[in-house]
C-alpha distance (Angstrom), angle and dihedral (degrees) to the residues before:
residue distance angle dihedral
M1 . . .
K2 3.81 . .
I3 3.81 112.9 .
L4 3.80 133.1 -168.7
L5 3.82 112.6 -151.1
L6 3.82 119.9 -162.8
E7 3.81 111.3 -166.6
D8 3.82 126.6 139.4
D9 3.81 95.4 -161.7
Q10 3.80 97.7 89.9
I11 3.80 95.5 -160.5
L12 3.81 92.4 51.1
C13 3.80 91.2 41.8
D14 3.80 92.7 52.3
S15 3.81 93.4 45.7
L16 3.82 92.5 48.9
Q17 3.79 91.2 47.5
E18 3.80 90.6 50.9
Y19 3.80 92.1 47.5
L20 3.81 94.1 47.4
E21 3.80 92.2 47.4
S22 3.81 90.2 50.0
E23 3.82 85.8 59.0
G24 3.81 91.3 54.4
Y25 3.82 101.3 -97.1
D26 3.81 124.5 134.2
V27 3.82 107.2 -129.9
D28 3.81 133.2 -167.0
T29 3.81 117.9 -173.8
A30 3.80 135.1 -146.6
Y31 3.79 127.5 -173.1
R32 3.82 97.7 -171.1
G33 3.79 130.0 48.7
S34 3.80 91.8 -126.0
D35 3.82 90.3 57.2
V36 3.80 89.3 64.8
F37 3.79 92.7 65.4
E38 3.80 91.9 52.1
L39 3.80 92.7 48.4
T40 3.81 95.1 46.1
F41 3.81 89.7 49.7
K42 3.81 90.1 56.7
N43 3.82 100.7 35.4
D44 3.79 142.4 36.0
Y45 3.80 117.1 -128.4
E46 3.79 133.2 -167.9
L47 3.81 95.7 -156.3
Y48 3.80 139.0 20.6
I49 3.82 121.2 -152.6
L50 3.80 107.4 -167.6
D51 3.78 135.9 -173.3
V52 3.82 114.7 -154.4
N53 3.81 107.5 -145.9
V54 3.81 100.7 59.3
P55 3.84 131.9 133.9
D56 3.82 124.0 -85.3
V57 3.80 101.8 4.4
N58 3.81 119.7 21.5
G59 3.78 120.5 -127.7
F60 3.80 94.3 -105.5
D61 3.81 92.3 55.5
V62 3.80 91.7 43.6
L63 3.79 92.4 58.3
R64 3.80 93.2 40.3
E65 3.81 90.7 55.9
L66 3.80 91.9 46.3
R67 3.80 91.4 51.0
E68 3.81 91.0 47.6
A69 3.80 86.6 54.9
D70 3.84 88.6 55.7
D71 3.81 93.6 -105.6
T72 3.82 105.0 152.1
T73 3.82 97.3 177.5
P74 3.84 109.6 142.8
A75 3.80 113.9 -104.0
I76 3.81 136.5 -160.6
Y77 3.80 122.0 -164.5
I78 3.81 118.0 -143.8
T79 3.79 109.1 -170.1
A80 3.78 146.5 139.9
L81 3.82 88.8 -130.0
T82 3.79 101.7 107.1
D83 3.81 103.3 162.0
I84 3.79 117.8 116.1
R85 3.81 92.8 -117.5
S86 3.81 91.9 58.1
I87 3.80 92.8 45.0
S88 3.80 90.4 50.0
K89 3.80 91.1 48.4
G90 3.79 90.9 51.5
F91 3.78 92.2 56.2
S92 3.80 93.2 41.1
V93 3.81 91.6 59.9
G94 3.79 91.3 51.3
A95 3.81 110.8 -84.1
D96 3.80 120.0 154.8
D97 3.79 96.9 -159.1
Y98 3.80 140.9 7.5
L99 3.81 124.8 -147.9
K100 3.81 119.2 -169.8
K101 3.80 120.2 -138.4
P102 2.94 131.3 -91.1
F103 3.80 96.1 47.7
D104 3.78 139.0 154.8
P105 3.84 109.6 -104.5
E106 3.80 87.3 -135.5
E107 3.81 89.0 64.7
L108 3.81 89.4 55.5
I109 3.80 89.9 52.8
I110 3.80 91.2 49.0
R111 3.80 91.4 52.0
I112 3.79 92.7 47.6
K113 3.79 92.6 50.3
N114 3.79 94.4 44.1
K115 3.80 97.6 44.4
F116 3.78 107.9 29.3
D117 3.80 113.4 11.8
I118 3.82 92.6 64.9
K119 3.80 107.4 117.4
E120 3.82 111.7 156.1
K121 3.80 91.0 -9.6
K122 3.77 125.3 146.8
I123 3.78 128.7 -163.4
V124 3.80 117.6 -151.6
Y125 3.79 117.1 -159.4
K126 3.80 119.0 170.7
N127 3.83 104.7 -53.3
I128 3.81 93.3 -19.2
V129 3.80 126.1 98.6
Y130 3.79 118.3 -167.4
D131 3.80 117.7 -164.8
L132 3.80 104.0 -156.1
S133 3.80 96.6 -169.1
Q134 3.82 91.3 57.0
Q135 3.83 96.2 25.1
L136 3.78 87.7 -130.1
V137 3.82 121.4 156.1
M138 3.81 120.2 -156.0
K139 3.80 128.5 -177.1
D140 3.80 118.8 -169.4
N141 3.85 87.5 -11.7
A142 3.81 92.3 -56.6
I143 3.81 122.5 113.9
I144 3.81 113.4 -113.0
S145 3.80 116.9 -150.5
L146 3.79 108.9 -145.3
G147 3.78 103.2 166.6
E148 3.79 124.8 -123.6
V149 3.81 99.4 -73.2
Q150 3.79 97.7 43.8
L151 3.81 90.8 44.9
K152 3.81 90.0 55.2
L153 3.80 90.6 49.2
F154 3.80 92.9 47.7
H155 3.82 91.9 47.1
E156 3.80 92.0 52.9
L157 3.80 93.0 47.0
I158 3.81 97.6 44.5
V159 3.82 96.5 46.7
N160 3.82 86.3 51.6
L161 3.79 92.9 48.4
D162 3.82 111.9 174.4
R163 3.82 91.7 8.1
I164 3.81 127.6 100.5
V165 3.80 114.2 -109.3
D166 3.79 110.5 -149.1
A167 3.80 111.6 -112.2
Y168 3.80 90.0 -130.5
V169 3.81 90.3 58.7
L170 3.80 89.3 54.6
L171 3.81 93.7 43.2
D172 3.79 89.5 58.0
M173 3.82 88.6 63.9
L174 3.81 94.2 60.4
E175 3.79 124.1 93.5
Q176 3.81 90.0 -134.2
P177 3.81 105.9 22.8
N178 3.80 114.8 -142.8
M179 3.78 134.1 128.5
N180 3.82 95.2 -113.1
A181 3.80 91.5 54.7
L182 3.81 90.0 48.1
R183 3.81 91.9 51.8
V184 3.81 90.9 49.2
N185 3.81 92.5 51.0
I186 3.80 92.4 46.5
A187 3.82 89.8 50.5
K188 3.82 90.6 51.3
L189 3.80 90.7 49.5
K190 3.79 91.1 52.0
S191 3.81 91.0 49.1
K192 3.82 96.3 46.9
L193 3.80 95.8 45.2
G194 3.79 100.1 32.0
I195 3.80 93.2 -131.1
E196 3.78 134.7 127.4
I197 3.81 116.6 -111.6
K198 3.77 108.4 -171.3
N199 3.80 121.5 -140.9
I200 3.80 109.9 -141.8
R201 3.81 103.5 -157.9
S202 3.82 115.1 -112.9
Q203 3.82 90.7 -4.8
G204 3.80 115.6 63.5
Y205 3.80 143.1 -100.1
M206 3.77 137.4 -55.4
I207 3.79 143.4 -178.1
E208 3.77 108.2 -135.5
K209 3.79 123.5 -140.0
I210 3.78 114.5 -102.6
């Protein structure tokens, strides 16, 4: 996987690049938002890792401009901005994940592998098999039709098995985001699949390991 990392803290940038490359990823780095546009013009990437507060063009505007140019490359924000408004803005401009600084580099690797490095991978949970490459859910060898919204919710929860998924991440997947609609969709998921989805008060939801 070829990754573009935008981070203006050179020490952190260099250490993350070294860590990612030790895990087998090919990493290009940028210290300024404007550098991203030059690099993406010259190269194709499979993942963007973007800080927000960087010189020239901030990380939110970088991704917004890329999305407006029909660039659908998955993106993870790494930032010290932890308020709900910033998190919501990150997802609204097209982010796929949001990692709050400071973080353990190992967590970044886990998220990359779970969310993006998933070719021909299947997750087995109880009597459910989830084919990530086809986004196909089977229960007792029968295909389960979840619908677009519930499939997105299930995907996010199952690839983060045994970890809390922030409620605001899940809300962003709804056509009309509100907590009541999220609770209804989670309840339907539980009923259709016969699994427990735990509500972690004031945080989010999770599927616990068996």
